[in-house]
PLY file of the C-alpha trace (Angstrom):
ply
format ascii 1.0
element vertex 162
property float x
property float y
property float z
element edge 161
property int vertex1
property int vertex2
end_header
79.26 32.40 -121.52
79.94 29.93 -118.72
81.11 31.20 -115.32
82.96 29.05 -112.77
80.38 27.45 -110.46
80.85 24.97 -107.65
78.12 22.45 -106.91
77.72 21.45 -103.27
75.19 20.57 -100.59
73.12 23.37 -99.10
74.29 24.71 -95.76
71.64 24.97 -92.99
71.90 28.76 -92.94
70.94 28.79 -96.65
67.71 26.81 -96.33
65.50 29.85 -95.79
67.03 31.69 -98.76
66.13 28.78 -101.03
62.73 28.30 -99.42
61.84 31.98 -99.76
62.62 31.86 -103.46
59.67 29.49 -104.03
56.47 31.46 -103.65
53.47 30.02 -101.87
55.31 27.44 -99.78
53.77 27.01 -96.34
53.31 24.37 -93.69
53.94 20.78 -94.74
55.03 21.75 -98.27
57.69 24.09 -96.88
58.92 21.43 -94.46
59.03 18.82 -97.23
61.14 21.15 -99.37
63.41 21.84 -96.38
63.97 18.07 -96.13
65.04 18.03 -99.81
67.54 20.81 -99.08
68.94 18.85 -96.12
69.51 15.88 -98.46
71.19 17.99 -101.17
74.63 17.15 -102.46
73.66 13.78 -103.91
70.82 11.42 -104.75
67.55 11.79 -102.86
64.64 9.63 -104.03
64.26 10.63 -107.70
66.53 13.66 -107.87
70.08 14.88 -107.50
70.06 18.37 -105.99
72.92 20.83 -105.50
73.35 24.38 -104.31
75.17 26.45 -106.94
77.97 28.63 -105.57
79.74 31.34 -107.55
81.94 34.19 -106.42
81.99 32.55 -102.97
78.24 32.74 -102.39
74.99 30.89 -103.05
73.52 31.99 -106.38
70.97 29.25 -107.06
70.41 25.55 -107.40
70.54 22.87 -110.04
68.85 19.51 -110.07
68.63 16.36 -112.15
65.46 14.31 -111.97
65.29 10.63 -112.80
62.69 7.93 -112.33
62.81 4.48 -113.88
59.01 4.34 -113.95
58.51 7.63 -115.82
61.85 8.35 -117.48
63.97 5.60 -119.08
67.08 4.42 -117.19
70.16 6.65 -117.50
68.09 9.61 -118.73
68.09 12.77 -116.59
65.96 15.92 -116.75
67.86 19.00 -115.56
66.53 22.16 -113.97
68.17 25.36 -112.80
67.16 28.30 -110.63
69.23 31.45 -110.27
67.70 33.15 -107.25
68.46 36.85 -107.66
67.61 38.81 -110.80
70.95 40.62 -110.63
72.79 37.26 -110.84
71.10 36.29 -114.11
72.98 36.75 -117.38
76.39 36.26 -115.75
76.90 32.65 -116.86
76.15 31.11 -113.45
73.30 29.00 -114.85
75.42 27.69 -117.72
78.28 26.98 -115.34
76.01 25.05 -112.97
74.43 22.99 -115.75
77.89 22.24 -117.20
79.10 20.94 -113.83
75.92 18.88 -113.42
76.30 17.43 -116.93
79.90 16.49 -116.14
78.73 14.66 -113.03
75.85 12.94 -114.83
77.90 11.73 -117.80
81.17 11.00 -115.98
79.93 9.64 -112.64
76.25 8.69 -112.94
76.38 6.83 -116.27
73.96 9.15 -118.09
73.16 8.24 -121.67
70.99 11.33 -122.19
70.45 14.63 -120.39
67.48 16.78 -121.32
66.02 20.10 -120.30
63.20 22.40 -121.27
62.32 26.05 -120.94
59.60 28.47 -121.95
59.80 29.13 -125.69
60.03 32.83 -124.82
63.13 32.42 -122.62
65.96 33.26 -125.04
68.62 33.29 -122.29
67.98 29.68 -121.24
67.53 28.52 -124.82
70.88 30.11 -125.70
72.51 28.50 -122.68
71.29 25.04 -123.68
72.59 25.52 -127.22
75.95 26.90 -126.04
76.36 23.83 -123.81
75.89 21.46 -126.76
72.22 20.56 -126.32
70.17 20.05 -129.48
66.76 21.70 -129.89
64.32 18.81 -130.29
60.97 20.54 -130.60
58.18 22.37 -128.80
55.93 20.82 -126.18
52.73 22.77 -126.82
50.59 23.75 -123.85
53.06 22.09 -121.49
53.49 24.33 -118.43
50.64 25.89 -116.45
51.02 29.58 -115.66
48.87 32.45 -114.47
48.30 33.31 -118.16
47.32 29.75 -119.14
49.29 26.84 -120.54
52.74 27.77 -121.90
54.69 26.18 -124.74
58.09 24.77 -123.77
61.15 24.11 -125.93
62.82 20.71 -125.35
66.59 20.25 -125.59
68.70 17.11 -125.26
72.31 15.97 -125.30
73.46 12.36 -125.49
76.58 10.63 -124.28
77.73 10.49 -127.91
77.33 14.31 -128.17
79.17 14.80 -124.88
0 1
1 2
2 3
3 4
4 5
5 6
6 7
7 8
8 9
9 10
10 11
11 12
12 13
13 14
14 15
15 16
16 17
17 18
18 19
19 20
20 21
21 22
22 23
23 24
24 25
25 26
26 27
27 28
28 29
29 30
30 31
31 32
32 33
33 34
34 35
35 36
36 37
37 38
38 39
39 40
40 41
41 42
42 43
43 44
44 45
45 46
46 47
47 48
48 49
49 50
50 51
51 52
52 53
53 54
54 55
55 56
56 57
57 58
58 59
59 60
60 61
61 62
62 63
63 64
64 65
65 66
66 67
67 68
68 69
69 70
70 71
71 72
72 73
73 74
74 75
75 76
76 77
77 78
78 79
79 80
80 81
81 82
82 83
83 84
84 85
85 86
86 87
87 88
88 89
89 90
90 91
91 92
92 93
93 94
94 95
95 96
96 97
97 98
98 99
99 100
100 101
101 102
102 103
103 104
104 105
105 106
106 107
107 108
108 109
109 110
110 111
111 112
112 113
113 114
114 115
115 116
116 117
117 118
118 119
119 120
120 121
121 122
122 123
123 124
124 125
125 126
126 127
127 128
128 129
129 130
130 131
131 132
132 133
133 134
134 135
135 136
136 137
137 138
138 139
139 140
140 141
141 142
142 143
143 144
144 145
145 146
146 147
147 148
148 149
149 150
150 151
151 152
152 153
153 154
154 155
155 156
156 157
157 158
158 159
159 160
160 161
């Protein structure tokens, strides 16, 4: 399921909502993240960051990371956050990633878009597959968590697939 989502820059009155979603942000780290939100709506250093709007309100954010030194040219790593639990499962995440993929392939010259999620996140895994991503394998012990290192499933879609 993919709901209609509009990608746009964050509005100043939304900064605190997005900042409060990230736990443990204080001082310089909080101000640095606020600067990222101010620059949203386009490229900022090594990311493209957008607020995700659905049903006329902010529901989350989506980003694409790129870095010629760490990731090959024209390859983007996508990430998504849906802020409120009650907004999950409504297709907002899929809609936001779809809009970001459209932008990356049609306007940014992407050759590959990839994303990963916890192997025990069936909703995100299903969203990737429904959007045409291919499951490419498991990155064992990839993501630190309070319970130890977590395995992550890697998905990718190429321009040819798109």
